[in-house]
C-alpha positions as CSV (number, residue, x, y, z in Angstrom):
1,M,113.7,98.4,78.3
2,E,114.7,101.9,78.6
3,P,112.3,103.5,75.8
4,E,109.6,101.5,76.9
5,L,109.7,102.3,80.7
6,S,110.5,105.7,79.4
7,A,106.9,106.0,77.6
8,Y,105.1,104.2,80.3
9,L,106.4,106.3,83.2
10,S,106.0,109.8,80.9
11,A,102.3,108.8,81.1
12,R,102.0,108.2,84.8
13,L,104.0,110.6,85.8
14,N,102.3,113.5,83.7
15,S,105.7,114.5,82.7
16,D,106.4,117.5,80.6
17,R,109.0,115.5,78.3
18,P,109.9,112.2,78.2
19,V,111.1,110.7,81.3
20,V,114.7,110.0,81.6
21,V,115.3,106.3,82.5
22,A,118.9,106.0,83.8
23,N,121.0,103.1,85.7
24,L,118.8,100.4,84.7
25,S,120.2,96.8,85.9
26,R,118.9,93.6,87.1
27,I,119.1,92.7,90.5
28,P,120.5,89.0,91.1
29,G,119.3,86.6,93.4
30,G,115.3,86.8,92.9
31,A,114.2,83.7,91.4
32,S,110.1,84.2,91.5
33,R,109.9,87.3,89.4
34,E,112.5,89.5,87.2
35,T,113.7,92.1,89.5
36,W,115.4,95.4,88.2
37,K,116.1,98.8,89.6
38,F,116.3,102.0,88.0
39,D,116.3,105.5,88.4
40,A,113.8,108.4,86.8
41,T,113.8,111.9,86.3
42,W,111.0,114.0,84.8
43,T,109.7,117.3,84.8
44,N,105.9,118.7,86.3
45,D,105.4,122.4,85.5
46,G,108.8,122.9,84.6
47,S,110.1,121.7,87.9
48,S,112.5,118.6,87.7
49,R,111.9,115.7,89.9
50,S,113.7,112.5,90.4
51,A,113.4,108.8,92.2
52,P,114.8,105.4,92.4
53,F,112.4,102.5,91.5
54,V,112.0,98.6,91.5
55,L,110.3,97.2,88.8
56,R,109.1,93.5,89.4
57,K,108.3,91.7,86.0
58,D,106.7,88.6,85.2
59,P,109.4,85.6,84.0
60,P,108.2,83.2,81.6
61,A,109.1,80.7,84.6
62,S,110.2,80.7,88.0
63,L,110.9,78.5,91.3
64,V,107.2,79.6,92.4
65,E,103.7,80.4,90.9
66,S,102.1,83.3,92.0
67,D,100.0,86.4,91.1
68,R,101.7,89.5,91.0
69,A,98.1,91.3,91.9
70,V,98.1,89.3,95.1
71,E,102.0,90.3,95.9
72,Y,101.2,93.6,95.1
73,A,98.3,93.8,97.7
74,F,100.5,92.8,100.5
75,Y,102.5,95.2,99.8
76,R,100.0,98.2,100.0
77,A,98.3,96.7,102.8
78,F,101.4,97.3,104.9
79,Q,102.3,100.8,103.8
80,G,102.2,103.1,106.9
81,T,102.3,100.3,109.5
82,D,105.1,98.9,111.8
83,V,106.2,96.4,109.1
84,P,108.5,98.5,106.7
85,V,107.7,98.0,103.2
86,P,108.4,100.0,99.9
87,G,105.7,102.3,98.3
88,M,103.7,100.9,95.7
89,R,103.3,102.9,92.2
90,W,101.8,101.3,89.4
91,L,100.4,97.8,88.9
92,E,100.3,96.7,85.1
93,S,98.7,93.6,83.8
94,D,98.9,94.7,80.2
95,S,101.8,93.0,78.7
96,T,102.1,95.3,75.6
97,H,104.2,97.9,77.4
98,L,107.5,95.6,78.4
99,G,106.7,92.1,77.0
100,A,104.9,91.0,80.5
101,P,103.0,92.5,83.3
102,F,104.7,93.7,86.3
103,F,104.6,96.3,89.1
104,I,106.7,99.1,89.9
105,M,107.5,100.3,93.5
106,D,109.8,102.8,95.1
107,R,113.4,102.0,96.0
108,I,114.7,101.7,99.4
109,T,118.2,102.9,99.4
110,V,119.5,102.1,102.4
111,G,120.3,98.5,103.5
112,E,121.5,94.9,101.7
113,T,119.8,91.6,101.5
114,N,122.9,89.4,100.6
115,V,122.4,86.1,103.5
116,R,126.2,85.6,103.7
117,N,127.2,89.3,104.5
118,I,125.2,89.3,108.0
119,S,127.8,86.6,108.8
120,E,130.7,89.1,108.4
121,P,132.7,90.5,111.5
122,H,131.5,94.2,111.0
123,Y,128.0,93.0,111.8
124,E,129.0,91.0,114.9
125,G,128.0,94.0,117.0
126,S,124.4,94.3,114.9
127,K,123.5,90.6,115.1
128,T,121.4,90.4,118.2
129,M,119.7,93.6,117.7
130,I,118.9,92.5,114.0
131,G,117.8,89.2,115.0
132,R,115.6,90.2,117.8
133,R,114.2,93.1,115.1
134,M,113.5,90.5,112.3
135,F,111.1,88.7,115.0
136,E,109.6,91.8,116.1
137,I,108.5,92.7,112.9
138,L,107.4,89.0,112.1
139,G,104.9,89.5,115.1
140,A,103.7,92.8,114.0
141,I,102.8,91.3,110.5
142,H,101.1,88.4,112.2
143,R,99.3,91.4,114.5
144,F,97.8,93.0,111.4
145,D,94.2,93.2,111.0
146,W,94.0,92.3,107.2
147,R,90.2,92.3,107.0
148,D,89.6,95.8,106.2
149,S,92.9,96.1,103.7
150,A,93.6,95.5,100.2
151,I,94.3,91.6,101.0
152,A,90.9,91.1,101.5
153,E,90.1,91.7,97.7
154,V,92.6,89.3,96.4
155,V,92.6,86.3,98.6
156,A,90.1,84.2,100.4
157,A,90.8,83.1,104.3
158,P,91.1,79.5,105.6
159,T,89.2,78.4,109.1
160,L,91.1,78.2,112.0
161,A,91.0,74.2,111.7
162,G,91.6,74.2,107.7
163,A,94.5,76.2,107.3
164,W,96.9,73.4,107.4
165,E,95.1,71.4,105.3
166,E,94.8,74.0,102.5
167,Q,98.4,74.3,102.3
168,V,99.1,70.7,102.3
169,N,96.7,70.2,99.3
170,Y,98.4,73.4,97.7
171,W,102.1,71.9,97.8
172,E,101.4,68.0,97.2
173,E,99.7,69.2,94.1
174,M,102.6,71.4,93.2
175,I,105.0,68.6,93.7
176,G,102.9,66.0,91.8
177,R,102.9,68.3,89.1
178,N,106.4,69.1,89.0
179,E,108.5,66.4,90.3
180,I,110.8,65.0,87.1
181,S,111.7,61.7,89.2
182,P,109.8,60.2,92.1
183,Q,110.2,62.0,95.7
184,P,109.7,59.2,98.1
185,I,111.0,61.4,101.1
186,A,108.5,64.5,100.3
187,R,106.0,62.0,100.1
188,A,106.5,60.3,103.3
189,G,106.5,63.7,104.5
190,I,103.0,64.4,103.4
191,R,101.8,61.5,104.7
192,W,103.1,62.2,108.1
193,L,101.5,65.4,107.6
194,R,97.8,64.3,107.2
195,S,97.9,61.7,109.6
196,H,99.1,64.0,112.4
197,P,97.1,67.2,112.0
198,P,98.5,70.2,114.1
199,P,96.3,72.1,116.4
200,P,94.0,74.4,114.9
201,A,95.2,77.8,114.1
202,A,95.1,80.3,117.2
203,R,94.6,82.8,114.4
204,V,93.9,83.4,110.8
205,G,96.7,86.0,109.7
206,V,98.9,87.1,107.4
207,V,101.6,84.9,106.3
208,H,104.3,86.4,104.1
209,G,105.2,82.8,103.2
210,D,109.0,83.4,102.7
211,Y,110.2,85.0,105.9
212,R,114.0,85.0,106.3
213,V,117.3,86.3,106.1
214,G,117.7,87.7,102.6
215,N,114.1,89.0,102.3
216,F,114.5,91.9,103.9
217,L,116.9,95.2,103.6
218,Y,118.9,95.3,106.8
219,S,122.3,97.3,108.1
220,Q,123.9,97.9,111.2
221,E,121.2,100.3,112.0
222,G,118.7,97.4,111.6
223,I,115.9,96.5,109.1
224,H,114.6,98.9,106.5
225,G,112.2,96.6,104.5
226,V,110.5,93.6,104.2
227,L,110.7,92.2,100.8
228,D,109.5,89.3,98.5
229,W,105.7,88.7,99.7
230,E,105.2,86.4,96.5
231,M,104.0,83.9,98.1
232,A,101.9,85.8,100.8
233,H,98.9,84.4,101.9
234,L,96.2,83.9,104.9
235,G,96.7,81.2,107.3
236,D,98.2,79.9,110.4
237,P,100.9,82.4,111.7
238,I,103.0,79.5,113.2
239,E,103.9,78.7,109.6
240,D,106.1,82.0,109.0
241,L,107.7,81.4,112.2
242,A,108.7,77.8,111.7
243,W,109.7,79.0,107.8
244,A,112.2,81.6,109.9
245,V,113.5,79.2,112.2
246,H,114.1,76.3,109.8
247,E,117.6,74.6,109.4
248,L,117.4,75.8,105.9
249,W,117.2,79.6,106.5
250,H,118.2,80.1,110.5
251,R,121.2,82.2,110.6
252,D,121.9,82.1,114.4
253,L,121.6,85.9,114.9
254,I,119.9,85.2,117.9
255,P,119.3,81.6,119.7
256,R,116.0,79.6,118.5
257,D,114.4,80.1,122.0
258,E,115.3,83.8,122.1
259,C,113.6,83.9,118.7
260,I,110.1,82.7,120.1
261,E,110.5,84.7,123.2
262,V,110.7,87.9,121.2
263,Y,108.1,86.7,118.5
264,E,105.5,85.5,121.3
265,R,105.8,89.0,123.0
266,A,105.5,90.6,119.4
267,S,102.6,88.9,118.0
268,G,100.3,88.1,121.1
269,L,100.5,84.4,120.4
270,R,101.7,81.5,122.4
271,V,103.6,79.1,120.2
272,D,102.6,75.5,120.9
273,A,105.7,72.9,120.5
274,D,103.2,70.3,118.4
275,S,102.1,73.2,116.1
276,L,105.7,74.4,115.7
277,H,107.0,71.1,115.0
278,W,104.2,70.0,112.4
279,W,105.0,73.3,110.4
280,D,108.8,72.5,110.6
281,V,108.1,69.1,108.7
282,F,105.4,71.2,106.4
283,N,108.3,73.4,105.4
284,G,110.5,70.9,104.5
285,V,107.8,69.7,102.2
286,K,107.0,73.3,101.0
287,A,110.8,73.8,100.2
288,Q,110.8,70.7,98.3
289,G,107.8,71.7,95.7
290,I,109.7,75.2,95.3
291,W,112.9,73.5,94.4
292,L,111.1,71.2,91.9
293,T,109.1,73.7,90.2
294,G,112.1,75.5,89.5
295,A,113.8,72.4,88.2
296,K,110.7,71.7,85.7
297,S,111.2,74.9,84.4
298,F,114.7,74.7,83.5
299,N,114.1,71.1,82.8
300,D,111.2,71.9,79.9
301,G,113.1,74.8,78.8
302,R,110.7,77.3,79.7
303,S,113.4,79.2,81.7
304,S,117.2,79.7,81.1
305,E,117.8,81.0,84.7
306,L,120.5,78.8,85.9
307,I,119.1,79.6,89.6
308,L,116.5,77.2,88.8
309,A,118.8,74.4,87.8
310,Y,121.0,75.4,90.5
311,A,118.2,75.1,93.2
312,A,117.6,71.5,91.9
313,Y,121.3,70.4,92.1
314,A,122.3,71.7,95.4
315,L,119.3,71.8,97.3
316,I,116.8,69.1,96.6
317,N,119.0,66.3,98.4
318,G,119.6,68.7,101.4
319,T,116.3,69.4,101.6
320,D,115.4,65.3,101.6
321,E,117.7,65.5,104.8
322,A,116.2,68.7,106.3
323,I,112.5,66.4,106.3
324,L,114.3,63.4,107.7
325,R,115.5,65.2,110.2
326,S,112.3,66.9,111.1
327,L,110.3,63.5,111.2
328,G,112.7,62.2,113.3
329,R,112.7,64.9,116.2
330,G,108.8,64.1,116.4
331,A,109.5,60.4,116.8
């Protein structure tokens, strides 16, 4: 893609000569878009300039179905706020440039996302600080007034009472469309969710949709950038909190009760136990919808990405067990 990227950036950066694209490599781990990092060097009026960038490109198929324009808008809305995000550069819907739509953003060059590394000994003295910062930032996301931002241009807001049902409808339809074999446990979870509706949302706010360790850049100094907004939407903020402390994702940086305490202080919301439990069950169903979508994409030959097959092989049974445990906690 280097020649194509050079041609695209030369026009966007008004470079005096073709932009030099170097160190182009794919960032592993993501399964919703192809993510590439590269460095660019160009000249303006004879002065040399350079910058590190990230390219997010639509794949043939992925674990989740999402709109790059929505992801771009959520990133853009949080620039300059208490929520650290990379700067957005260009959103491109024309596939002729790189073979698929994409967007390009600045690359944050400090921190890592590796889920396992945060449990290494050299992070021992930083885990509490990172854990508290994680839930302070989540509170800031949910405090954000999205009404006059780019977000209001790309998504509609649910009602306080209807936020839960909108999400159940979406993921039930996703499971129905992508299940290769019957999913009795996920279906039981859906029946329980519909027959035990949660309290109305206290606030309609930004929901990141996948807020967890692995989707932000961290170091021993703290958290430097919140990434992977492809599932972002407007809804009940407790959905995000329940995802972040769900057994599938929780990394024990700080105890669960402390997560909630820090979050309540940062968000200004009181966490209702019944609501948190409802969203805990929901998030098991949602996770199953994600794995099934990836499995169907791989099974149908729309993608050869092994992470999609791995998710189906390694995670579907474990997620069924998590749903059952969530249901049991509410018995």
